[in-house]
C-alpha angles and dihedrals in degrees: 000000000000092000091052091046090051094050117094091200091065135079103196103212100174151338120234116208125226141163128258120098088026136006115286095251093054091046089056091050090050092049093052091047092049092049089051090050090055092045093249097130092143093063109096125221121212129204113241133195111302100218144016119291092248095046136074096212144002132233123192112242119237091238090056091053090047094052099039103021126252090275092049091240101084090269089292110138122229124190109262112245125240087222121099131212116270118271092235117085122246091243093053091046091053092050093044091049091050090054093045103042105023111173091010092064117095117186119199110188110190098175135040114332094235097115093046094050090049090052090051090051091048097050114000094172094054091047092053088064096062116116098229145341111209110184130190106220147079136057125236107166100023134049121271125256096230094049135334091289111030138064118214102250093047094044091057091066114002093169093059093046090050090051091053093051091051097045098090092243126141096259127174117194114212101189141161088286088078109012095065089058092061109075139178123203138191088267092067096042090052088060089059092047090050090060088077093219129129094242093044092054094044096050092044093051093044093048092046088059088053093048090050090054090052089057085068103034101035110012091159091069099062096215143020122293118245093223104156099031090056090056090052091046092049090054091053100033108023092176088079088075136061107210140194117221104226136146104240138202137181122230108235101182140049131012092324095056108148096024115142110213143144115289107243091198091062099034093115098047112121121241103004111204095210114095129193122204110235102163136021138200092241102184094042093051097044090047091051091045092053094043094052098042095043090053090049094048092050088067099050 
Protein backbone atom coordinates (compact mmCIF):
# COMPACT_ATOMS: atom_id res chain seq x y z
CA UNK A 1 0.00 0.00 0.00
CA UNK A 2 2.78 2.41 0.88
CA UNK A 3 4.68 1.65 -2.33
CA UNK A 4 1.56 2.34 -4.40
CA UNK A 5 0.91 5.53 -2.43
CA UNK A 6 4.50 6.66 -3.01
CA UNK A 7 4.37 6.05 -6.77
CA UNK A 8 3.44 9.04 -8.96
CA UNK A 9 2.43 6.72 -11.81
CA UNK A 10 -0.42 5.30 -9.74
CA UNK A 11 -3.90 6.43 -8.84
CA UNK A 12 -4.83 4.20 -5.92
CA UNK A 13 -8.59 3.81 -6.32
CA UNK A 14 -9.29 1.28 -3.61
CA UNK A 15 -8.13 -1.48 -1.28
CA UNK A 16 -9.96 -4.81 -1.22
CA UNK A 17 -9.84 -6.72 2.04
CA UNK A 18 -9.14 -10.42 2.36
CA UNK A 19 -8.12 -12.99 4.94
CA UNK A 20 -4.70 -14.56 5.45
CA UNK A 21 -2.36 -13.22 8.11
CA UNK A 22 -5.43 -12.01 10.02
CA UNK A 23 -9.18 -12.35 9.64
CA UNK A 24 -10.69 -10.27 6.84
CA UNK A 25 -12.44 -7.80 9.17
CA UNK A 26 -9.22 -6.99 11.03
CA UNK A 27 -7.35 -6.67 7.75
CA UNK A 28 -9.88 -4.08 6.62
CA UNK A 29 -9.49 -2.15 9.88
CA UNK A 30 -5.70 -2.22 9.51
CA UNK A 31 -5.90 -1.00 5.92
CA UNK A 32 -8.08 1.97 6.85
CA UNK A 33 -5.77 2.87 9.75
CA UNK A 34 -2.68 2.67 7.50
CA UNK A 35 -4.32 4.83 4.84
CA UNK A 36 -5.16 7.41 7.51
CA UNK A 37 -1.55 7.37 8.71
CA UNK A 38 -0.39 8.16 5.17
CA UNK A 39 -3.05 10.88 4.75
CA UNK A 40 -4.96 8.85 2.17
CA UNK A 41 -8.37 9.19 3.78
CA UNK A 42 -10.09 9.46 0.41
CA UNK A 43 -9.05 5.93 -0.62
CA UNK A 44 -11.92 3.52 0.13
CA UNK A 45 -11.52 0.03 1.58
CA UNK A 46 -13.91 -2.76 0.67
CA UNK A 47 -14.78 -5.91 2.59
CA UNK A 48 -13.92 -9.07 0.69
CA UNK A 49 -14.86 -12.68 1.11
CA UNK A 50 -13.82 -13.97 4.56
CA UNK A 51 -12.74 -17.50 3.61
CA UNK A 52 -11.78 -19.74 0.70
CA UNK A 53 -14.43 -20.76 -1.81
CA UNK A 54 -14.32 -24.41 -0.67
CA UNK A 55 -14.38 -23.58 3.06
CA UNK A 56 -17.00 -22.35 5.53
CA UNK A 57 -14.61 -20.38 7.73
CA UNK A 58 -11.01 -19.30 8.17
CA UNK A 59 -8.64 -19.59 11.12
CA UNK A 60 -5.32 -17.75 11.29
CA UNK A 61 -2.39 -20.15 11.50
CA UNK A 62 0.00 -19.89 14.43
CA UNK A 63 2.95 -19.34 12.08
CA UNK A 64 1.17 -16.36 10.50
CA UNK A 65 0.65 -14.76 13.90
CA UNK A 66 4.29 -15.42 14.75
CA UNK A 67 5.61 -13.82 11.57
CA UNK A 68 3.23 -10.87 11.33
CA UNK A 69 1.97 -10.46 14.90
CA UNK A 70 -1.51 -11.33 16.11
CA UNK A 71 -2.73 -7.92 14.98
CA UNK A 72 -1.09 -8.30 11.55
CA UNK A 73 1.05 -5.21 12.18
CA UNK A 74 3.93 -6.68 14.14
CA UNK A 75 2.08 -5.96 17.40
CA UNK A 76 2.56 -2.22 16.79
CA UNK A 77 -0.63 -0.36 17.63
CA UNK A 78 -2.17 2.17 15.27
CA UNK A 79 -5.04 4.47 16.21
CA UNK A 80 -8.30 3.01 14.97
CA UNK A 81 -9.89 5.16 12.30
CA UNK A 82 -13.32 6.72 12.57
CA UNK A 83 -13.82 5.74 8.93
CA UNK A 84 -15.76 2.62 8.03
CA UNK A 85 -15.37 0.23 5.15
CA UNK A 86 -17.34 1.04 2.02
CA UNK A 87 -20.86 -0.35 1.71
CA UNK A 88 -20.05 -1.99 -1.63
CA UNK A 89 -18.43 -5.41 -1.53
CA UNK A 90 -14.87 -5.97 -2.74
CA UNK A 91 -16.08 -8.30 -5.48
CA UNK A 92 -18.58 -5.77 -6.82
CA UNK A 93 -15.95 -3.02 -6.65
CA UNK A 94 -13.50 -5.13 -8.67
CA UNK A 95 -16.11 -5.88 -11.34
CA UNK A 96 -17.31 -2.28 -11.47
CA UNK A 97 -13.71 -1.04 -11.80
CA UNK A 98 -13.03 -3.52 -14.60
CA UNK A 99 -16.04 -2.20 -16.50
CA UNK A 100 -15.12 1.43 -15.86
CA UNK A 101 -11.37 1.43 -16.40
CA UNK A 102 -10.68 -1.57 -18.64
CA UNK A 103 -7.06 -1.62 -19.75
CA UNK A 104 -6.18 1.15 -17.29
CA UNK A 105 -7.05 -1.05 -14.31
CA UNK A 106 -4.20 -2.92 -12.62
CA UNK A 107 -5.11 -5.37 -9.87
CA UNK A 108 -2.40 -6.45 -7.42
CA UNK A 109 -3.71 -9.25 -5.17
CA UNK A 110 -1.26 -9.89 -2.33
CA UNK A 111 -3.33 -12.45 -0.43
CA UNK A 112 -5.54 -15.38 -1.40
CA UNK A 113 -7.17 -15.04 -4.84
CA UNK A 114 -10.71 -15.55 -3.53
CA UNK A 115 -12.06 -12.09 -4.37
CA UNK A 116 -10.53 -12.15 -7.85
CA UNK A 117 -11.99 -15.56 -8.69
CA UNK A 118 -15.41 -14.43 -7.48
CA UNK A 119 -15.17 -11.34 -9.70
CA UNK A 120 -14.26 -13.54 -12.69
CA UNK A 121 -17.27 -15.75 -11.99
CA UNK A 122 -19.55 -12.73 -11.69
CA UNK A 123 -18.51 -11.00 -14.93
CA UNK A 124 -15.87 -12.87 -16.92
CA UNK A 125 -16.15 -10.57 -19.94
CA UNK A 126 -15.53 -7.41 -17.92
CA UNK A 127 -12.59 -9.02 -16.16
CA UNK A 128 -10.96 -9.97 -19.45
CA UNK A 129 -10.62 -6.25 -20.19
CA UNK A 130 -8.36 -5.43 -17.22
CA UNK A 131 -4.89 -4.21 -18.07
CA UNK A 132 -2.97 -6.51 -15.77
CA UNK A 133 -3.23 -8.75 -12.71
CA UNK A 134 0.07 -8.93 -10.83
CA UNK A 135 -0.23 -11.37 -7.97
CA UNK A 136 2.10 -12.07 -5.09
CA UNK A 137 2.06 -15.79 -4.63
CA UNK A 138 3.28 -19.13 -5.83
CA UNK A 139 6.63 -20.75 -6.38
CA UNK A 140 7.78 -22.28 -9.65
CA UNK A 141 11.54 -22.84 -9.37
CA UNK A 142 11.89 -22.97 -5.57
CA UNK A 143 10.06 -24.83 -2.77
CA UNK A 144 7.00 -23.34 -1.12
CA UNK A 145 6.97 -21.73 2.31
CA UNK A 146 3.99 -23.68 3.66
CA UNK A 147 5.34 -27.02 2.57
CA UNK A 148 7.72 -28.20 -0.12
CA UNK A 149 5.14 -27.45 -2.81
CA UNK A 150 2.93 -24.56 -1.79
CA UNK A 151 3.31 -20.84 -1.06
CA UNK A 152 1.10 -19.28 1.62
CA UNK A 153 -1.22 -17.07 -0.45
CA UNK A 154 -1.91 -19.83 -2.95
CA UNK A 155 -2.34 -22.50 -0.26
CA UNK A 156 -5.14 -20.49 1.39
CA UNK A 157 -7.37 -20.99 -1.66
CA UNK A 158 -5.82 -23.14 -4.41
CA UNK A 159 -9.10 -23.40 -6.33
CA UNK A 160 -9.42 -19.64 -6.72
CA UNK A 161 -5.80 -19.26 -7.78
CA UNK A 162 -6.26 -22.02 -10.35
CA UNK A 163 -9.34 -20.26 -11.67
CA UNK A 164 -7.38 -17.04 -12.09
CA UNK A 165 -4.59 -18.78 -14.01
CA UNK A 166 -7.11 -20.37 -16.37
CA UNK A 167 -9.21 -17.25 -16.96
CA UNK A 168 -7.34 -15.91 -20.01
CA UNK A 169 -6.29 -12.75 -18.16
CA UNK A 170 -2.89 -11.01 -18.44
CA UNK A 171 -1.50 -12.39 -15.19
CA UNK A 172 2.03 -11.97 -13.83
CA UNK A 173 3.01 -14.25 -10.95
CA UNK A 174 5.48 -12.68 -8.54
CA UNK A 175 6.37 -15.65 -6.38
CA UNK A 176 9.01 -16.83 -3.98
CA UNK A 177 11.34 -17.32 -6.96
CA UNK A 178 11.94 -13.55 -6.94
CA UNK A 179 10.53 -12.10 -3.72
CA UNK A 180 12.95 -13.94 -1.45
CA UNK A 181 15.85 -12.31 -3.30
CA UNK A 182 14.68 -8.81 -2.34
CA UNK A 183 15.53 -8.20 1.30
CA UNK A 184 15.26 -5.45 3.86
CA UNK A 185 17.48 -5.24 6.96
CA UNK A 186 17.64 -3.25 10.19
CA UNK A 187 19.96 -0.82 8.40
CA UNK A 188 17.16 0.30 6.09
CA UNK A 189 14.49 0.48 8.77
CA UNK A 190 16.74 2.66 10.91
CA UNK A 191 16.74 5.22 8.09
CA UNK A 192 12.96 5.45 8.39
CA UNK A 193 13.13 5.74 12.18
CA UNK A 194 15.71 8.52 11.88
CA UNK A 195 13.19 10.61 9.91
CA UNK A 196 11.44 11.39 13.19
CA UNK A 197 7.97 11.10 11.65
CA UNK A 198 5.00 9.08 12.83
CA UNK A 199 4.88 6.95 9.69
CA UNK A 200 8.65 6.45 9.63
CA UNK A 201 8.64 5.14 13.19
CA UNK A 202 5.59 2.94 12.64
CA UNK A 203 6.89 1.27 9.49
CA UNK A 204 10.34 0.82 11.02
CA UNK A 205 8.98 -0.82 14.18
CA UNK A 206 6.54 -3.01 12.25
CA UNK A 207 9.19 -4.16 9.78
CA UNK A 208 11.71 -4.86 12.56
CA UNK A 209 9.21 -7.33 14.04
CA UNK A 210 9.01 -9.00 10.63
CA UNK A 211 12.81 -9.12 10.26
CA UNK A 212 13.08 -10.64 13.74
CA UNK A 213 10.65 -13.39 12.75
CA UNK A 214 12.79 -14.18 9.70
CA UNK A 215 15.75 -14.76 12.01
CA UNK A 216 13.82 -17.80 13.24
CA UNK A 217 11.99 -18.97 10.11
CA UNK A 218 14.58 -18.14 7.40
CA UNK A 219 17.92 -17.26 9.01
CA UNK A 220 19.75 -18.03 5.76
CA UNK A 221 18.21 -14.97 4.08
CA UNK A 222 19.69 -12.27 6.33
CA UNK A 223 16.66 -10.00 6.22
CA UNK A 224 12.93 -9.97 5.46
CA UNK A 225 11.59 -10.56 1.99
CA UNK A 226 9.76 -7.72 0.26
CA UNK A 227 7.05 -10.03 -1.05
CA UNK A 228 4.09 -7.71 -1.57
CA UNK A 229 6.00 -4.52 -2.44
CA UNK A 230 7.74 -6.34 -5.28
CA UNK A 231 4.38 -7.27 -6.78
CA UNK A 232 3.29 -3.63 -6.67
CA UNK A 233 6.60 -2.54 -8.16
CA UNK A 234 6.35 -5.14 -10.93
CA UNK A 235 2.93 -3.80 -11.88
CA UNK A 236 4.31 -0.26 -12.16
CA UNK A 237 7.83 -1.03 -13.39
CA UNK A 238 7.78 -4.45 -15.10
CA UNK A 239 11.43 -4.13 -16.14
CA UNK A 240 12.40 -5.08 -12.59
CA UNK A 241 11.48 -8.68 -13.45
CA UNK A 242 12.65 -11.25 -15.93
CA UNK A 243 9.67 -13.44 -16.70
CA UNK A 244 8.86 -16.75 -18.30
CA UNK A 245 5.74 -16.88 -20.49
CA UNK A 246 3.96 -20.02 -19.40
CA UNK A 247 0.35 -21.12 -19.05
CA UNK A 248 0.00 -21.97 -15.37
CA UNK A 249 -2.23 -24.07 -13.16
CA UNK A 250 -2.55 -24.83 -9.46
CA UNK A 251 -2.79 -28.38 -8.18
CA UNK A 252 -5.92 -28.67 -6.09
CA UNK A 253 -5.71 -32.28 -4.93
CA UNK A 254 -3.25 -34.67 -3.37
CA UNK A 255 0.09 -34.08 -1.72
CA UNK A 256 0.92 -31.29 -4.14
CA UNK A 257 -2.21 -29.24 -3.35
CA UNK A 258 -1.33 -25.57 -3.77
CA UNK A 259 1.57 -26.15 -6.16
CA UNK A 260 1.88 -23.57 -8.95
CA UNK A 261 3.24 -25.18 -12.10
CA UNK A 262 2.97 -25.10 -15.87
CA UNK A 263 -0.28 -26.49 -17.28
CA UNK A 264 0.62 -29.53 -19.37
CA UNK A 265 -2.73 -29.39 -21.19
CA UNK A 266 -1.90 -25.93 -22.59
CA UNK A 267 1.84 -26.36 -23.01
CA UNK A 268 1.68 -26.04 -26.80
CA UNK A 269 -0.55 -22.99 -26.97
CA UNK A 270 1.13 -20.11 -28.78
CA UNK A 271 1.78 -16.80 -27.02
CA UNK A 272 0.61 -17.50 -23.45
CA UNK A 273 -0.34 -14.29 -21.66
CA UNK A 274 0.58 -15.52 -18.18
CA UNK A 275 4.07 -14.58 -17.06
CA UNK A 276 6.07 -15.92 -14.12
CA UNK A 277 8.87 -13.93 -12.51
CA UNK A 278 12.08 -15.97 -12.48
CA UNK A 279 14.70 -13.28 -11.86
CA UNK A 280 14.71 -9.77 -10.43
CA UNK A 281 16.96 -6.71 -10.54
CA UNK A 282 17.52 -6.80 -6.80
CA UNK A 283 19.61 -3.67 -6.23
CA UNK A 284 17.53 -1.53 -8.58
CA UNK A 285 14.28 -2.55 -6.93
CA UNK A 286 15.45 -2.20 -3.32
CA UNK A 287 16.95 1.22 -4.12
CA UNK A 288 13.68 2.35 -5.70
CA UNK A 289 11.70 0.92 -2.80
CA UNK A 290 13.76 2.82 -0.26
CA UNK A 291 13.75 6.04 -2.28
CA UNK A 292 9.98 6.08 -2.72
CA UNK A 293 9.01 5.04 0.79
CA UNK A 294 11.54 7.26 2.54
CA UNK A 295 10.21 10.25 0.61
CA UNK A 296 6.65 9.29 1.58
CA UNK A 297 7.48 8.81 5.26
CA UNK A 298 9.23 12.19 5.41
CA UNK A 299 5.82 13.82 4.83
CA UNK A 300 3.81 11.97 7.47
